[in-house]
C-alpha positions as CSV (number, residue, x, y, z in Angstrom):
1,M,35.7,104.7,11.2
2,V,32.8,103.3,12.9
3,K,30.0,103.0,10.2
4,P,26.8,105.6,12.0
5,F,24.2,103.8,13.5
6,Y,20.8,103.6,12.8
7,V,18.9,103.6,16.5
8,V,15.6,102.6,17.3
9,A,14.2,103.3,21.1
10,G,11.2,101.2,21.9
11,G,12.5,98.9,19.3
12,G,11.0,95.9,21.2
13,G,7.6,97.2,20.4
14,F,5.5,96.8,18.1
15,I,5.9,99.8,15.8
16,G,9.7,100.0,17.0
17,G,10.2,95.8,15.7
18,H,8.2,96.8,12.8
19,L,10.5,99.8,12.0
20,V,13.7,97.5,12.5
21,A,12.5,95.0,10.3
22,E,11.9,97.7,7.5
23,L,15.0,99.1,7.9
24,R,16.6,95.3,7.2
25,R,14.4,95.2,4.7
26,R,16.0,98.2,3.1
27,G,19.5,97.3,3.4
28,L,20.2,100.1,6.1
29,G,22.7,99.6,8.9
30,P,24.0,99.0,11.2
31,I,20.7,99.0,13.5
32,R,21.0,99.6,16.9
33,S,17.5,98.5,19.4
34,V,16.9,99.4,22.2
35,D,13.8,98.6,24.9
36,I,13.4,98.0,28.5
37,K,11.5,94.6,28.0
38,P,14.0,91.9,28.1
39,T,14.9,90.5,24.3
40,S,12.7,87.5,25.3
41,E,9.2,89.9,25.1
42,W,10.1,91.6,22.5
43,Y,7.9,91.8,19.4
44,Q,10.6,91.4,17.0
45,C,14.3,90.2,17.3
46,F,16.6,90.0,14.8
47,E,20.0,88.4,15.7
48,D,22.1,90.9,12.9
49,V,21.1,93.5,15.1
50,E,22.6,95.5,18.3
51,N,20.2,94.4,20.6
52,I,20.1,96.6,23.8
53,V,18.2,95.9,27.0
54,A,17.9,99.4,29.1
55,D,15.7,102.1,30.6
56,L,15.9,105.1,28.8
57,K,14.6,107.3,31.6
58,D,17.9,107.4,32.5
59,L,20.5,109.7,31.0
60,A,23.4,107.6,30.4
61,N,21.9,104.5,28.7
62,C,20.4,107.4,26.3
63,R,23.7,108.2,25.8
64,R,24.7,104.8,24.9
65,A,21.5,104.1,22.9
66,C,22.9,107.5,20.3
67,K,26.5,106.8,20.3
68,D,28.1,107.0,16.7
69,A,23.9,107.5,15.6
70,R,23.2,108.9,11.8
71,E,19.2,108.7,12.6
72,V,17.6,108.5,15.8
73,Y,13.8,107.3,15.8
74,C,12.1,108.0,19.5
75,L,9.3,105.3,19.8
76,A,9.6,104.7,23.4
77,A,7.1,105.1,25.8
78,D,5.6,103.7,28.8
79,M,2.0,103.4,26.8
80,G,-0.9,101.4,25.4
81,G,-4.4,101.0,24.6
82,M,-7.1,103.4,26.3
83,G,-7.9,100.6,29.3
84,F,-4.1,101.6,29.7
85,I,-3.5,105.0,29.6
86,E,-7.0,105.9,31.5
87,T,-6.1,104.2,34.2
88,H,-2.0,105.1,34.3
89,K,-1.8,108.8,33.9
90,A,1.4,109.3,36.5
91,A,2.9,106.1,34.2
92,C,2.9,107.7,31.2
93,M,3.9,111.1,31.9
94,L,7.0,109.8,33.2
95,S,7.9,109.2,29.5
96,V,9.1,112.9,29.6
97,L,12.3,111.3,31.2
98,I,12.9,109.1,27.6
99,S,11.8,112.0,25.6
100,T,14.1,114.6,27.6
101,H,17.2,112.6,28.1
102,M,16.8,110.9,24.2
103,L,17.3,114.7,22.8
104,L,19.7,115.5,24.9
105,A,21.4,112.5,24.0
106,A,21.4,112.8,20.4
107,R,22.2,116.4,20.5
108,D,25.2,116.1,22.4
109,A,26.2,112.9,19.8
110,K,25.6,115.2,17.3
111,V,22.8,112.9,14.9
112,E,22.1,113.6,12.0
113,K,18.6,113.2,11.8
114,Y,16.1,112.5,14.8
115,F,12.3,111.5,14.4
116,Y,9.9,111.8,17.2
117,S,6.6,109.7,17.5
118,S,3.7,111.8,19.0
119,S,0.2,110.9,18.8
120,A,-3.4,112.2,18.2
121,C,-3.9,112.2,21.5
122,V,-2.5,115.6,21.5
123,Y,-5.6,117.1,20.5
124,N,-7.9,119.1,22.4
125,A,-10.7,117.3,23.7
126,D,-13.3,120.3,23.1
127,K,-12.9,119.3,19.2
128,Q,-13.7,115.6,20.1
129,K,-17.1,115.4,21.6
130,S,-19.1,114.4,19.0
131,E,-19.4,111.3,17.2
132,D,-19.6,113.6,14.3
133,V,-16.3,114.1,14.3
134,V,-14.7,117.0,12.6
135,P,-11.4,115.9,11.1
136,L,-8.5,117.0,13.2
137,K,-6.0,119.9,11.8
138,E,-2.5,120.0,13.3
139,A,-3.2,123.5,14.5
140,D,-6.6,122.1,16.3
141,A,-3.8,121.1,19.2
142,Y,-3.8,124.7,20.3
143,P,-5.2,125.8,23.0
144,G,-3.6,122.7,24.7
145,M,-6.5,120.5,26.9
146,P,-4.6,116.9,25.2
147,E,-5.5,113.7,26.8
148,D,-4.8,113.6,30.0
149,G,-1.2,112.3,31.4
150,Y,-0.2,110.4,27.9
151,G,-1.3,113.4,25.9
152,W,0.4,116.6,28.0
153,E,3.5,114.4,28.0
154,K,3.3,114.1,23.9
155,L,2.6,117.8,23.4
156,F,5.3,118.9,25.5
157,T,7.7,116.9,24.0
158,E,6.5,118.7,20.4
159,R,7.5,121.3,22.2
160,M,11.3,120.5,23.0
161,C,11.6,119.1,19.4
162,R,10.7,122.8,17.9
163,H,13.1,124.5,20.6
164,F,16.1,121.9,20.6
165,T,15.5,122.9,16.6
166,E,15.1,126.4,17.3
167,D,18.3,126.9,20.2
168,F,20.9,124.0,18.7
169,G,20.0,123.4,15.4
170,M,19.0,120.3,15.3
171,Y,17.2,118.0,12.5
172,T,13.9,117.1,14.6
173,R,10.7,115.7,12.6
174,V,7.1,115.1,14.6
175,A,4.8,113.1,13.6
176,R,1.3,112.7,15.3
177,F,0.2,109.1,14.9
178,H,-3.6,108.2,15.0
179,N,-4.3,104.2,16.0
180,V,-1.6,102.2,14.3
181,Y,-2.6,98.5,14.3
182,G,-1.4,95.4,12.8
183,P,0.7,91.9,13.0
184,H,3.4,91.7,16.0
185,G,1.4,93.6,18.4
186,T,-0.4,93.9,22.3
187,W,-3.7,91.5,21.6
188,E,-4.0,91.0,25.3
189,G,-3.5,92.1,28.7
190,G,-4.8,94.9,28.9
191,R,-2.2,97.5,26.7
192,E,-4.1,96.4,23.9
193,K,-5.7,98.8,21.4
194,A,-9.1,98.7,19.4
195,P,-8.2,96.0,16.4
196,A,-6.6,94.0,18.3
197,A,-9.1,93.9,21.5
198,I,-12.1,93.7,19.0
199,S,-10.1,90.6,17.3
200,R,-9.4,89.0,20.1
201,K,-12.9,88.9,22.1
202,V,-14.3,87.6,18.5
203,I,-12.1,85.2,18.4
204,E,-12.7,83.9,21.8
205,A,-16.4,83.9,21.1
206,K,-15.7,81.6,17.9
207,L,-13.5,79.0,19.5
208,G,-15.0,79.6,23.0
209,G,-18.6,78.9,21.9
210,K,-20.3,81.8,24.1
211,K,-21.5,83.4,20.9
212,E,-21.2,87.4,22.9
213,I,-19.1,90.1,22.8
214,E,-18.6,93.0,25.6
215,I,-17.9,96.3,23.8
216,W,-16.2,99.4,26.1
217,G,-19.1,102.1,25.6
218,N,-22.0,102.6,23.0
219,G,-20.3,101.7,20.2
220,H,-20.8,104.5,18.5
221,Q,-17.5,106.3,19.4
222,T,-15.7,107.2,15.9
223,R,-11.9,106.4,15.0
224,S,-9.8,105.9,11.9
225,F,-7.0,103.3,12.1
226,M,-3.5,103.1,10.4
227,Y,-2.1,100.1,9.1
228,I,1.5,99.2,9.7
229,D,2.6,99.9,6.3
230,D,1.3,102.8,6.2
231,C,3.2,104.2,9.1
232,L,6.3,103.2,8.2
233,K,6.0,104.3,5.0
234,G,4.7,108.0,6.3
235,I,7.7,107.6,8.9
236,D,10.3,107.4,6.3
237,M,9.0,110.0,3.7
238,I,8.7,112.6,7.0
239,L,12.2,112.3,8.9
240,H,13.3,113.1,5.0
241,G,11.2,114.9,3.7
242,N,10.6,118.7,4.4
243,V,8.3,118.6,7.1
244,P,9.3,121.1,9.4
245,E,6.1,121.1,12.1
246,P,4.1,118.5,13.8
247,I,2.2,116.7,11.4
248,N,-1.0,113.9,11.1
249,L,0.1,110.5,10.0
250,G,-2.8,108.8,9.9
251,S,-5.7,106.9,7.5
252,D,-8.9,109.1,7.3
253,E,-11.1,106.5,7.1
254,L,-13.5,106.7,9.8
255,V,-15.4,104.1,11.2
256,T,-17.6,103.4,14.3
257,I,-16.6,100.9,17.2
258,N,-19.6,99.2,16.3
259,G,-19.0,99.1,12.6
260,L,-15.0,98.0,13.7
261,V,-17.1,94.8,15.0
262,D,-19.3,94.4,12.6
263,M,-16.0,93.9,10.2
264,V,-14.3,91.7,12.1
265,E,-17.6,89.5,12.4
266,D,-17.5,89.2,9.2
267,I,-13.8,88.6,8.7
268,A,-14.7,85.5,11.2
269,G,-17.7,84.7,10.1
270,I,-19.9,84.7,13.2
271,K,-22.7,86.7,14.7
272,L,-23.0,88.0,18.3
273,K,-24.9,89.5,20.7
274,R,-23.1,92.6,21.9
275,H,-22.9,94.0,26.0
276,Y,-22.3,97.2,26.2
277,N,-20.1,98.1,29.4
278,L,-20.5,102.0,29.8
279,N,-18.5,102.3,32.8
280,A,-15.2,101.4,30.9
281,P,-12.5,103.4,29.1
282,K,-13.4,104.6,26.1
283,G,-11.6,107.7,25.2
284,V,-13.1,110.4,23.3
285,N,-16.1,110.5,21.0
286,G,-14.7,110.9,18.4
287,R,-11.3,111.1,16.0
288,N,-10.0,111.4,12.3
289,S,-6.9,112.9,11.2
290,D,-7.3,115.6,8.4
291,N,-4.8,114.5,5.8
292,T,-4.4,118.2,4.1
293,L,-1.1,118.8,5.4
294,I,0.5,115.2,4.7
295,K,-0.5,115.6,1.3
296,K,0.2,119.2,1.0
297,Y,4.0,118.5,2.3
298,L,4.4,114.9,0.9
299,N,2.3,114.8,-2.2
300,W,1.0,111.1,0.1
301,A,-1.4,110.1,2.3
302,P,-2.2,106.7,4.5
303,S,-4.4,104.6,2.0
304,I,-4.4,100.4,3.1
305,R,-8.0,100.1,3.9
306,L,-9.1,99.2,6.9
307,R,-10.8,96.3,6.1
308,N,-7.7,94.8,4.3
309,G,-5.3,95.7,7.4
310,M,-8.0,94.2,9.6
311,E,-7.9,90.6,7.9
312,K,-4.2,90.6,8.6
313,T,-4.2,91.4,11.4
314,Y,-7.1,89.0,12.6
315,K,-5.5,85.8,10.9
316,W,-2.6,86.9,13.2
317,I,-3.7,87.3,16.3
318,Y,-5.9,84.0,15.7
319,D,-3.0,81.9,14.9
320,E,-1.2,83.8,18.1
321,Y,-4.7,82.7,20.1
322,V,-4.4,79.2,19.5
323,A,-0.5,78.7,19.6
324,K,-1.3,80.0,23.3
325,Y,-4.4,78.6,24.4
326,G,-5.6,75.8,21.7
327,S,-8.4,76.0,18.9
328,T,-11.4,74.7,21.0
329,A,-9.9,76.8,24.3
330,K,-12.5,78.1,26.6
331,R,-11.1,80.5,28.8
């Protein structure tokens, strides 16, 4: 008899790679990791895992991915930081093919548990206009006015998960990720998120001797950032807990972008002149996670302090940067 698989769709990505590593650490398996990128481009790749290169927008590939599966973690999507999602709305919307076909394949394969990674981008934009943000409660996703493109696809798929549960009895869980960061992720090229982008810019300035940094927006935008270890713990608790509705998975430690730059400068031991690019993509003015509901369901919420996570993230990106460009590189 075939032993059922733990399947990570998007396993070549940042969160997916960490999730595969966590499943291995816990001794679970066999594990199947699926991603569209060649394995040479995966952030983490393990020889004892069934690694499949496939486009999950195709239903046949989703059926292959879900064959003999016990648990499916659907993290696959065409996405990136604000610089990507604001300029690739159609590409982000086309991820609905992944979402739809993975649900169909998982239903037909009779998987025991299905996890879908949604996003804080589902929240109504009218509630995110001020830097003095009121933390977003799960109910704030409606009436629907999410981030154009990426947010709409996520909100639509949340509803699909709900209806697959209602109509087919499928066990689904949905978490709304709030700005996940950490080592082994994108740090250059246009898809990186703020913690990685700011770390790279500070490293460039430190090693290149230019002593200045460009910041997207006016720096007053507020955000919360969740370290990857908290994300992994939350995924496990939500999937295996009594959490029957989409739920926030994010830190509630609020910081301005200027404050994040201050923090990275302090970690790097440097102070830079700031140039504010007011025409660059900057996203909403304010966003934070209300963790009331996750504490109610799980008696837990993400708690790793931003400074602690950023120190680890900065060190990893610094090492990656030096390995690629050298310690005195001037790009």
